[in-house]
N, CA, C and O atoms as CSV, one atom per row, in Angstrom:
chain,resi,resn,atom,element,x,y,z
A,1,MET,N,N,142.826,142.687,45.873
A,1,MET,CA,C,142.601,141.248,44.151
A,1,MET,C,C,144.346,141.863,43.596
A,1,MET,O,O,144.949,142.849,44.020
A,2,ALA,N,N,144.774,140.891,42.565
A,2,ALA,CA,C,144.826,141.260,41.772
A,2,ALA,C,C,145.009,140.581,40.248
A,2,ALA,O,O,144.060,139.934,39.804
A,3,MET,N,N,146.194,140.724,39.470
A,3,MET,CA,C,145.847,140.417,38.222
A,3,MET,C,C,147.263,140.119,37.867
A,3,MET,O,O,147.911,141.054,37.397
A,4,ILE,N,N,147.925,138.809,38.039
A,4,ILE,CA,C,148.703,138.121,37.342
A,4,ILE,C,C,149.392,138.005,35.863
A,4,ILE,O,O,148.904,137.195,35.075
A,5,GLU,N,N,150.138,138.529,35.601
A,5,GLU,CA,C,150.297,137.884,34.030
A,5,GLU,C,C,151.456,137.291,33.857
A,5,GLU,O,O,152.491,137.585,34.455
A,6,ILE,N,N,151.378,136.777,33.362
A,6,ILE,CA,C,152.543,135.589,32.199
A,6,ILE,C,C,151.837,135.727,31.083
A,6,ILE,O,O,150.663,135.410,30.893
A,7,GLU,N,N,153.047,136.498,29.921
A,7,GLU,CA,C,152.661,136.424,28.773
A,7,GLU,C,C,154.306,135.970,28.007
A,7,GLU,O,O,155.452,135.674,28.345
A,8,GLY,N,N,153.793,136.091,27.257
A,8,GLY,CA,C,154.805,136.020,25.756
A,8,GLY,C,C,156.030,134.041,25.854
A,8,GLY,O,O,157.141,133.599,25.561
A,9,MET,N,N,154.755,133.631,26.449
A,9,MET,CA,C,155.183,132.467,26.677
A,9,MET,C,C,154.858,131.733,24.963
A,9,MET,O,O,153.765,131.746,24.397
A,10,GLU,N,N,156.009,131.202,24.480
A,10,GLU,CA,C,156.823,131.131,23.634
A,10,GLU,C,C,155.950,128.484,23.203
A,10,GLU,O,O,155.886,127.495,23.932
A,11,PHE,N,N,155.717,128.666,22.240
A,11,PHE,CA,C,155.364,126.961,22.053
A,11,PHE,C,C,155.641,126.275,21.385
A,11,PHE,O,O,155.102,125.261,21.827
A,12,TYR,N,N,156.396,125.873,20.099
A,12,TYR,CA,C,156.225,124.442,18.770
A,12,TYR,C,C,154.903,124.078,18.943
A,12,TYR,O,O,155.248,123.453,17.940
A,13,ALA,N,N,153.932,123.865,19.141
A,13,ALA,CA,C,152.392,122.753,18.468
A,13,ALA,C,C,152.149,122.655,17.268
A,13,ALA,O,O,152.747,123.157,16.317
A,14,PHE,N,N,150.801,121.663,17.305
A,14,PHE,CA,C,150.665,121.508,16.095
A,14,PHE,C,C,148.878,121.003,16.128
A,14,PHE,O,O,148.238,119.972,15.922
A,15,HIS,N,N,148.461,123.154,16.717
A,15,HIS,CA,C,146.696,123.118,16.001
A,15,HIS,C,C,147.027,123.437,15.282
A,15,HIS,O,O,148.126,123.962,15.109
A,16,GLY,N,N,145.687,123.127,14.121
A,16,GLY,CA,C,144.900,123.640,13.094
A,16,GLY,C,C,144.557,122.423,12.377
A,16,GLY,O,O,144.997,121.284,12.219
A,17,HIS,N,N,143.118,123.501,11.837
A,17,HIS,CA,C,142.711,122.162,10.829
A,17,HIS,C,C,143.422,121.247,9.869
A,17,HIS,O,O,143.387,120.023,9.740
A,18,PHE,N,N,144.131,122.270,9.182
A,18,PHE,CA,C,145.022,121.455,7.951
A,18,PHE,C,C,145.867,120.696,7.901
A,18,PHE,O,O,146.456,120.913,8.960
A,19,GLU,N,N,146.425,119.856,7.370
A,19,GLU,CA,C,147.271,119.012,7.704
A,19,GLU,C,C,147.933,119.067,7.344
A,19,GLU,O,O,148.294,117.931,7.037
A,20,VAL,N,N,148.608,119.781,7.040
A,20,VAL,CA,C,149.783,120.709,6.955
A,20,VAL,C,C,150.614,121.160,8.303
A,20,VAL,O,O,151.801,121.129,8.628
A,21,GLU,N,N,149.742,121.469,8.744
A,21,GLU,CA,C,149.250,122.341,10.097
A,21,GLU,C,C,149.992,121.605,11.348
A,21,GLU,O,O,150.797,121.944,12.215
A,22,LYS,N,N,149.126,120.135,10.894
A,22,LYS,CA,C,149.083,119.178,12.172
A,22,LYS,C,C,150.811,118.179,11.690
A,22,LYS,O,O,151.299,117.468,12.569
A,23,VAL,N,N,151.283,118.239,10.767
A,23,VAL,CA,C,152.216,117.666,10.285
A,23,VAL,C,C,153.630,118.660,10.487
A,23,VAL,O,O,154.740,118.254,10.832
A,24,ALA,N,N,153.268,119.974,10.190
A,24,ALA,CA,C,154.655,120.779,10.397
A,24,ALA,C,C,154.766,121.877,11.631
A,24,ALA,O,O,155.711,122.585,11.979
A,25,GLY,N,N,153.664,121.760,12.060
A,25,GLY,CA,C,153.284,122.454,12.861
A,25,GLY,C,C,153.340,124.438,13.253
A,25,GLY,O,O,154.230,125.017,12.631
A,26,ASN,N,N,153.023,124.766,13.592
A,26,ASN,CA,C,153.736,126.276,13.687
A,26,ASN,C,C,154.142,126.864,14.784
A,26,ASN,O,O,153.818,126.083,15.678
A,27,ARG,N,N,154.520,127.532,15.129
A,27,ARG,CA,C,155.214,128.943,16.437
A,27,ARG,C,C,154.032,129.363,17.009
A,27,ARG,O,O,153.156,129.786,16.255
A,28,PHE,N,N,153.773,129.314,18.603
A,28,PHE,CA,C,152.814,129.638,18.688
A,28,PHE,C,C,153.035,130.548,20.474
A,28,PHE,O,O,153.538,129.908,21.397
A,29,LEU,N,N,152.500,132.282,20.715
A,29,LEU,CA,C,152.627,132.775,21.937
A,29,LEU,C,C,151.085,133.023,22.805
A,29,LEU,O,O,150.011,133.431,22.360
A,30,VAL,N,N,151.589,132.462,24.658
A,30,VAL,CA,C,150.597,132.437,25.111
A,30,VAL,C,C,150.547,133.499,25.803
A,30,VAL,O,O,151.595,133.676,26.424
A,31,ASN,N,N,149.610,134.452,25.997
A,31,ASN,CA,C,149.266,134.806,27.330
A,31,ASN,C,C,148.433,134.988,28.281
A,31,ASN,O,O,147.306,135.128,27.804
A,32,LEU,N,N,148.445,135.089,29.954
A,32,LEU,CA,C,147.415,134.388,30.389
A,32,LEU,C,C,147.328,136.127,31.519
A,32,LEU,O,O,148.351,136.705,31.885
A,33,LYS,N,N,145.931,136.610,31.846
A,33,LYS,CA,C,146.021,137.164,32.637
A,33,LYS,C,C,144.566,136.542,33.842
A,33,LYS,O,O,143.400,136.289,33.542
A,34,ILE,N,N,145.485,136.436,35.648
A,34,ILE,CA,C,144.601,135.300,36.351
A,34,ILE,C,C,144.086,136.482,37.465
A,34,ILE,O,O,145.035,137.171,37.838
A,35,ASP,N,N,142.847,136.841,38.042
A,35,ASP,CA,C,142.706,137.247,38.779
A,35,ASP,C,C,142.392,136.367,40.097
A,35,ASP,O,O,141.513,135.526,40.284
A,36,THR,N,N,143.434,136.857,40.963
A,36,THR,CA,C,143.243,135.859,42.355
A,36,THR,C,C,143.500,137.173,43.136
A,36,THR,O,O,143.568,138.372,42.867
A,37,ASP,N,N,143.615,136.343,44.286
A,37,ASP,CA,C,143.770,137.297,46.065
A,37,ASP,C,C,145.377,137.045,46.453
A,37,ASP,O,O,145.776,135.995,46.955
A,38,CYS,N,N,146.034,137.924,46.208
A,38,CYS,CA,C,146.740,137.710,46.365
A,38,CYS,C,C,147.696,138.763,48.046
A,38,CYS,O,O,148.727,139.434,48.023
A,39,SER,N,N,147.108,138.566,48.788
A,39,SER,CA,C,147.012,139.982,49.807
A,39,SER,C,C,148.808,139.173,50.531
A,39,SER,O,O,149.928,139.659,50.688
A,40,LYS,N,N,148.079,137.477,50.838
A,40,LYS,CA,C,148.237,136.449,51.949
A,40,LYS,C,C,149.835,137.138,51.615
A,40,LYS,O,O,150.613,137.715,52.374
A,41,ALA,N,N,149.934,136.832,50.261
A,41,ALA,CA,C,151.685,137.025,49.971
A,41,ALA,C,C,152.418,137.792,49.998
A,41,ALA,O,O,153.643,137.851,50.103
A,42,GLY,N,N,151.243,138.764,49.848
A,42,GLY,CA,C,151.638,140.350,50.262
A,42,GLY,C,C,151.917,140.609,51.805
A,42,GLY,O,O,151.747,141.758,52.215
A,43,GLN,N,N,152.255,139.808,52.520
A,43,GLN,CA,C,152.966,140.178,53.703
A,43,GLN,C,C,153.494,138.938,54.029
A,43,GLN,O,O,154.659,138.749,54.377
A,44,SER,N,N,152.812,138.271,53.937
A,44,SER,CA,C,154.445,135.966,54.477
A,44,SER,C,C,155.432,136.836,53.030
A,44,SER,O,O,156.542,137.367,53.060
A,45,ASP,N,N,154.785,136.725,52.280
A,45,ASP,CA,C,156.655,136.668,51.199
A,45,ASP,C,C,156.834,135.454,51.237
A,45,ASP,O,O,157.916,135.305,51.806
A,46,ARG,N,N,156.274,134.138,50.878
A,46,ARG,CA,C,155.853,132.559,50.999
A,46,ARG,C,C,155.194,132.347,49.704
A,46,ARG,O,O,154.071,132.714,49.356
A,47,LEU,N,N,156.018,131.741,49.100
A,47,LEU,CA,C,155.283,131.047,47.727
A,47,LEU,C,C,153.594,130.556,48.174
A,47,LEU,O,O,152.608,130.983,47.573
A,48,GLU,N,N,153.540,129.694,49.212
A,48,GLU,CA,C,152.695,128.836,50.167
A,48,GLU,C,C,151.892,129.629,49.569
A,48,GLU,O,O,151.138,128.963,48.860
A,49,ASP,N,N,151.707,130.597,49.511
A,49,ASP,CA,C,150.320,131.674,49.390
A,49,ASP,C,C,149.568,132.822,48.645
A,49,ASP,O,O,148.663,133.634,48.840
A,50,THR,N,N,150.604,132.365,47.514
A,50,THR,CA,C,150.438,133.169,46.361
A,50,THR,C,C,150.280,132.003,45.303
A,50,THR,O,O,150.349,130.888,45.820
A,51,LEU,N,N,150.070,132.018,43.835
A,51,LEU,CA,C,149.958,131.204,42.784
A,51,LEU,C,C,151.234,131.298,42.123
A,51,LEU,O,O,151.961,132.216,41.744
A,52,ASP,N,N,151.281,129.199,42.106
A,52,ASP,CA,C,153.309,129.017,41.568
A,52,ASP,C,C,152.503,129.489,40.386
A,52,ASP,O,O,151.400,129.016,40.110
A,53,TYR,N,N,153.308,130.773,39.462
A,53,TYR,CA,C,153.442,130.765,38.182
A,53,TYR,C,C,154.198,130.133,37.116
A,53,TYR,O,O,154.177,130.299,35.897
A,54,GLN,N,N,155.296,128.880,38.354
A,54,GLN,CA,C,155.475,127.494,37.311
A,54,GLN,C,C,155.392,126.967,37.311
A,54,GLN,O,O,156.273,126.266,36.813
A,55,LYS,N,N,154.202,126.337,37.861
A,55,LYS,CA,C,153.197,125.294,37.500
A,55,LYS,C,C,151.985,126.148,36.864
A,55,LYS,O,O,151.375,125.507,36.007
A,56,ALA,N,N,151.619,127.132,37.036
A,56,ALA,CA,C,150.737,127.633,36.139
A,56,ALA,C,C,151.186,127.841,33.803
A,56,ALA,O,O,150.624,128.053,32.729
A,57,TYR,N,N,152.683,127.536,34.483
A,57,TYR,CA,C,153.798,127.357,32.778
A,57,TYR,C,C,153.384,126.145,32.775
A,57,TYR,O,O,152.350,125.973,32.129
A,58,LEU,N,N,153.840,125.219,33.285
A,58,LEU,CA,C,153.784,124.017,33.219
A,58,LEU,C,C,152.807,123.100,32.923
A,58,LEU,O,O,153.005,122.002,32.404
A,59,ALA,N,N,151.215,123.791,33.428
A,59,ALA,CA,C,149.698,123.856,32.834
A,59,ALA,C,C,150.012,124.028,31.346
A,59,ALA,O,O,149.953,123.189,30.447
A,60,VAL,N,N,150.360,125.321,31.304
A,60,VAL,CA,C,149.629,125.648,29.364
A,60,VAL,C,C,150.649,124.598,28.776
A,60,VAL,O,O,150.173,123.706,28.073
A,61,LYS,N,N,152.277,124.629,29.045
A,61,LYS,CA,C,152.832,123.655,28.450
A,61,LYS,C,C,152.172,122.844,27.689
A,61,LYS,O,O,151.720,122.817,26.545
A,62,GLU,N,N,152.264,121.807,29.144
A,62,GLU,CA,C,151.185,120.688,28.793
A,62,GLU,C,C,149.937,121.185,27.844
A,62,GLU,O,O,149.544,120.731,26.769
A,63,GLU,N,N,149.585,121.994,28.427
A,63,GLU,CA,C,148.255,120.798,27.187
A,63,GLU,C,C,148.713,122.072,25.617
A,63,GLU,O,O,148.928,121.354,24.641
A,64,MET,N,N,148.794,122.810,25.433
A,64,MET,CA,C,150.058,123.202,24.416
A,64,MET,C,C,150.685,121.634,23.383
A,64,MET,O,O,150.561,121.557,22.161
A,65,ALA,N,N,151.149,120.856,24.018
A,65,ALA,CA,C,151.548,120.212,23.626
A,65,ALA,C,C,150.223,119.290,22.742
A,65,ALA,O,O,150.381,118.979,21.561
A,66,ILE,N,N,149.348,119.046,23.272
A,66,ILE,CA,C,148.037,118.232,23.178
A,66,ILE,C,C,147.557,118.749,21.726
A,66,ILE,O,O,147.032,119.862,21.739
A,67,PRO,N,N,147.664,118.090,20.447
A,67,PRO,CA,C,147.073,118.519,19.294
A,67,PRO,C,C,145.824,119.174,18.942
A,67,PRO,O,O,144.954,118.362,19.256
A,68,SER,N,N,145.344,120.076,18.521
A,68,SER,CA,C,144.663,120.118,19.007
A,68,SER,C,C,143.215,121.002,16.660
A,68,SER,O,O,143.514,121.838,15.807
A,69,ASN,N,N,142.180,120.248,16.804
A,69,ASN,CA,C,142.053,121.535,15.668
A,69,ASN,C,C,141.777,123.017,15.765
A,69,ASN,O,O,142.325,123.869,15.066
A,70,LEU,N,N,141.199,123.159,16.363
A,70,LEU,CA,C,140.957,124.627,16.884
A,70,LEU,C,C,141.801,125.708,17.921
A,70,LEU,O,O,142.326,125.557,19.024
A,71,LEU,N,N,141.706,126.475,17.309
A,71,LEU,CA,C,142.872,127.474,19.057
A,71,LEU,C,C,141.296,127.974,19.952
A,71,LEU,O,O,141.444,128.745,20.900
A,72,GLU,N,N,139.792,127.483,19.583
A,72,GLU,CA,C,139.412,127.885,20.058
A,72,GLU,C,C,138.957,125.916,21.744
A,72,GLU,O,O,138.070,125.777,22.587
A,73,HIS,N,N,139.630,125.406,21.511
A,73,HIS,CA,C,139.352,123.638,21.931
A,73,HIS,C,C,140.833,124.416,23.002
A,73,HIS,O,O,140.806,124.160,24.206
A,74,VAL,N,N,141.907,125.232,22.503
A,74,VAL,CA,C,142.845,124.827,22.580
A,74,VAL,C,C,142.821,125.902,24.053
A,74,VAL,O,O,143.031,125.585,25.223
A,75,VAL,N,N,142.567,126.923,23.608
A,75,VAL,CA,C,141.805,128.142,24.884
A,75,VAL,C,C,140.928,127.644,25.610
A,75,VAL,O,O,140.723,128.250,26.662
A,76,GLN,N,N,140.226,126.584,25.381
A,76,GLN,CA,C,139.379,126.006,26.368
A,76,GLN,C,C,140.020,125.350,27.446
A,76,GLN,O,O,140.285,125.802,28.559
A,77,ARG,N,N,140.269,124.059,26.904
A,77,ARG,CA,C,141.122,123.412,27.983
A,77,ARG,C,C,142.175,124.233,28.973
A,77,ARG,O,O,142.233,124.224,30.203
A,78,ILE,N,N,142.776,124.759,28.254
A,78,ILE,CA,C,143.637,126.137,29.043
A,78,ILE,C,C,143.164,126.101,30.558
A,78,ILE,O,O,143.580,125.469,31.528
A,79,ILE,N,N,142.041,127.105,30.378
A,79,ILE,CA,C,141.229,127.731,31.090
A,79,ILE,C,C,140.499,126.560,32.129
A,79,ILE,O,O,140.544,126.351,33.341
A,80,THR,N,N,140.070,126.167,31.408
A,80,THR,CA,C,139.775,123.987,32.319
A,80,THR,C,C,140.492,124.336,33.821
A,80,THR,O,O,140.411,124.656,35.007
A,81,ARG,N,N,141.412,123.894,32.401
A,81,ARG,CA,C,142.583,122.989,33.859
A,81,ARG,C,C,143.447,124.420,34.702
A,81,ARG,O,O,143.638,124.495,35.916
A,82,LEU,N,N,143.802,125.295,33.814
A,82,LEU,CA,C,144.535,126.295,34.752
A,82,LEU,C,C,143.266,125.794,36.011
A,82,LEU,O,O,143.754,124.977,36.792
A,83,LYS,N,N,141.448,126.212,36.392
A,83,LYS,CA,C,140.378,125.917,37.000
A,83,LYS,C,C,140.451,125.299,38.103
A,83,LYS,O,O,140.039,125.476,39.250
A,84,ALA,N,N,141.255,124.282,37.367
A,84,ALA,CA,C,140.502,123.081,37.818
A,84,ALA,C,C,142.334,123.192,39.217
A,84,ALA,O,O,142.364,123.701,40.338
A,85,GLU,N,N,143.071,122.750,38.726
A,85,GLU,CA,C,144.682,122.686,39.528
A,85,GLU,C,C,144.688,124.048,40.923
A,85,GLU,O,O,145.239,124.071,42.024
A,86,PHE,N,N,143.589,125.282,40.026
A,86,PHE,CA,C,144.225,126.753,41.143
A,86,PHE,C,C,142.720,127.113,41.358
A,86,PHE,O,O,142.018,128.007,40.886
A,87,PRO,N,N,142.413,125.849,42.458
A,87,PRO,CA,C,141.051,127.144,43.132
A,87,PRO,C,C,141.155,128.019,43.531
A,87,PRO,O,O,140.277,128.263,44.358
A,88,GLU,N,N,142.169,129.104,43.327
A,88,GLU,CA,C,142.049,130.868,44.181
A,88,GLU,C,C,142.241,131.352,43.037
A,88,GLU,O,O,142.136,132.578,43.070
A,89,ILE,N,N,142.626,130.695,41.393
A,89,ILE,CA,C,141.717,131.843,40.622
A,89,ILE,C,C,140.244,132.131,40.850
A,89,ILE,O,O,139.375,131.341,41.218
A,90,ARG,N,N,140.143,133.382,40.565
A,90,ARG,CA,C,138.269,134.037,40.228
A,90,ARG,C,C,137.841,133.907,38.814
A,90,ARG,O,O,136.806,133.466,38.315
A,91,LYS,N,N,139.437,134.649,38.062
A,91,LYS,CA,C,139.332,134.890,36.967
A,91,LYS,C,C,140.003,134.296,35.636
A,91,LYS,O,O,140.774,135.244,35.489
A,92,VAL,N,N,140.247,133.617,34.760
A,92,VAL,CA,C,141.449,133.975,33.687
A,92,VAL,C,C,141.078,134.002,32.594
A,92,VAL,O,O,140.055,133.407,32.254
A,93,ALA,N,N,141.716,134.605,31.876
A,93,ALA,CA,C,142.076,135.097,30.026
A,93,ALA,C,C,143.067,134.955,29.610
A,93,ALA,O,O,144.139,135.509,29.853
A,94,VAL,N,N,142.743,134.064,28.828
A,94,VAL,CA,C,143.737,133.071,27.749
A,94,VAL,C,C,144.004,133.703,26.716
A,94,VAL,O,O,143.059,133.520,25.949
A,95,LYS,N,N,144.762,134.353,26.247
A,95,LYS,CA,C,145.264,134.459,24.724
A,95,LYS,C,C,146.057,133.210,24.022
A,95,LYS,O,O,146.733,132.320,24.536
A,96,VAL,N,N,145.928,133.313,23.497
A,96,VAL,CA,C,146.999,132.271,22.156
A,96,VAL,C,C,147.097,133.149,20.868
A,96,VAL,O,O,146.259,133.961,20.475
A,97,SER,N,N,148.095,132.874,20.386
A,97,SER,CA,C,148.248,133.912,19.072
A,97,SER,C,C,148.890,132.313,18.421
A,97,SER,O,O,149.412,131.582,19.262
A,98,LYS,N,N,148.845,131.862,17.110
A,98,LYS,CA,C,149.633,131.326,16.010
A,98,LYS,C,C,149.871,132.537,15.251
A,98,LYS,O,O,149.244,133.575,15.038
A,99,MET,N,N,150.849,132.113,14.958
A,99,MET,CA,C,152.329,133.045,13.772
A,99,MET,C,C,152.573,132.721,13.390
A,99,MET,O,O,153.086,131.634,13.657
A,100,ASN,N,N,152.516,133.378,11.942
A,100,ASN,CA,C,152.354,133.058,11.138
A,100,ASN,C,C,151.317,131.978,9.956
A,100,ASN,O,O,151.875,131.536,8.952
A,101,PRO,N,N,150.245,131.745,10.150
A,101,PRO,CA,C,149.094,131.096,9.726
A,101,PRO,C,C,149.461,131.428,8.565
A,101,PRO,O,O,149.785,132.521,8.101
A,102,PRO,N,N,149.340,129.723,7.817
A,102,PRO,CA,C,149.050,129.641,6.121
A,102,PRO,C,C,146.918,129.656,5.519
A,102,PRO,O,O,145.926,128.956,5.315
A,103,MET,N,N,147.467,131.040,5.527
A,103,MET,CA,C,146.059,131.857,5.575
A,103,MET,C,C,145.688,132.405,3.360
A,103,MET,O,O,144.813,132.923,2.668
A,104,GLY,N,N,147.604,131.563,3.173
A,104,GLY,CA,C,147.715,132.504,1.566
A,104,GLY,C,C,148.322,133.852,1.430
A,104,GLY,O,O,148.440,134.570,0.438
A,105,GLY,N,N,148.618,133.993,2.454
A,105,GLY,CA,C,149.356,135.402,2.368
A,105,GLY,C,C,150.100,135.718,3.495
A,105,GLY,O,O,150.275,134.954,4.444
A,106,PRO,N,N,150.755,137.401,3.341
A,106,PRO,CA,C,151.766,137.285,4.697
A,106,PRO,C,C,150.775,137.957,5.896
A,106,PRO,O,O,149.993,138.902,5.786
A,107,ILE,N,N,151.106,137.089,7.136
A,107,ILE,CA,C,150.124,137.640,8.891
A,107,ILE,C,C,151.108,136.970,9.456
A,107,ILE,O,O,151.321,135.764,9.582
A,108,GLU,N,N,151.799,138.116,9.848
A,108,GLU,CA,C,151.590,138.087,11.229
A,108,GLU,C,C,151.484,137.285,12.496
A,108,GLU,O,O,152.444,136.707,13.007
A,109,LYS,N,N,149.982,137.284,13.080
A,109,LYS,CA,C,149.102,135.980,13.471
A,109,LYS,C,C,147.900,135.845,13.687
A,109,LYS,O,O,147.495,136.971,13.397
A,110,VAL,N,N,146.983,135.243,14.006
A,110,VAL,CA,C,145.926,134.932,14.708
A,110,VAL,C,C,145.921,134.603,15.773
A,110,VAL,O,O,146.596,133.678,16.224
A,111,SER,N,N,144.856,135.569,16.625
A,111,SER,CA,C,144.961,134.928,17.814
A,111,SER,C,C,143.824,135.152,18.365
A,111,SER,O,O,143.127,135.960,17.751
A,112,LEU,N,N,143.273,134.609,19.557
A,112,LEU,CA,C,141.741,133.939,20.131
A,112,LEU,C,C,142.206,134.087,21.504
A,112,LEU,O,O,143.162,133.428,21.914
A,113,SER,N,N,141.432,135.117,22.409
A,113,SER,CA,C,141.058,134.999,24.023
A,113,SER,C,C,139.510,134.701,24.305
A,113,SER,O,O,138.559,135.120,23.646
A,114,MET,N,N,139.482,133.983,25.295
A,114,MET,CA,C,138.613,134.075,26.025
A,114,MET,C,C,138.585,134.268,27.047
A,114,MET,O,O,139.618,134.882,27.316
A,115,GLU,N,N,137.655,134.041,28.415
A,115,GLU,CA,C,137.836,134.468,29.710
A,115,GLU,C,C,136.469,133.410,31.128
A,115,GLU,O,O,135.240,133.458,31.179
A,116,GLY,N,N,137.125,132.894,31.704
A,116,GLY,CA,C,136.594,132.162,32.032
A,116,GLY,C,C,136.582,131.436,33.748
A,116,GLY,O,O,135.838,130.492,34.014
């Protein structure tokens, strides 16, 4: 088994409970940890024999473009989408961070991680 990590994907999106977040948007970072079998690709050196990182990125990008009130909803949608599109995924961990959240003071980020 192997752990594929796609780290530091950056998106501008409109997730949040407050109206200002829905209108102004914010910067988000997304990290994935994907547990899958890479042994065939290790032998063949063929993209067809592994999880295509580009397709995984595009799935995350599409999910990030759909506004949600809660990070919990965003993360669960990403997990559900990745597992549906890539049946070879045994487990996936997703972390979404909202940068500089509007919480009344200086905060670098707030993050939510889930595994499925």
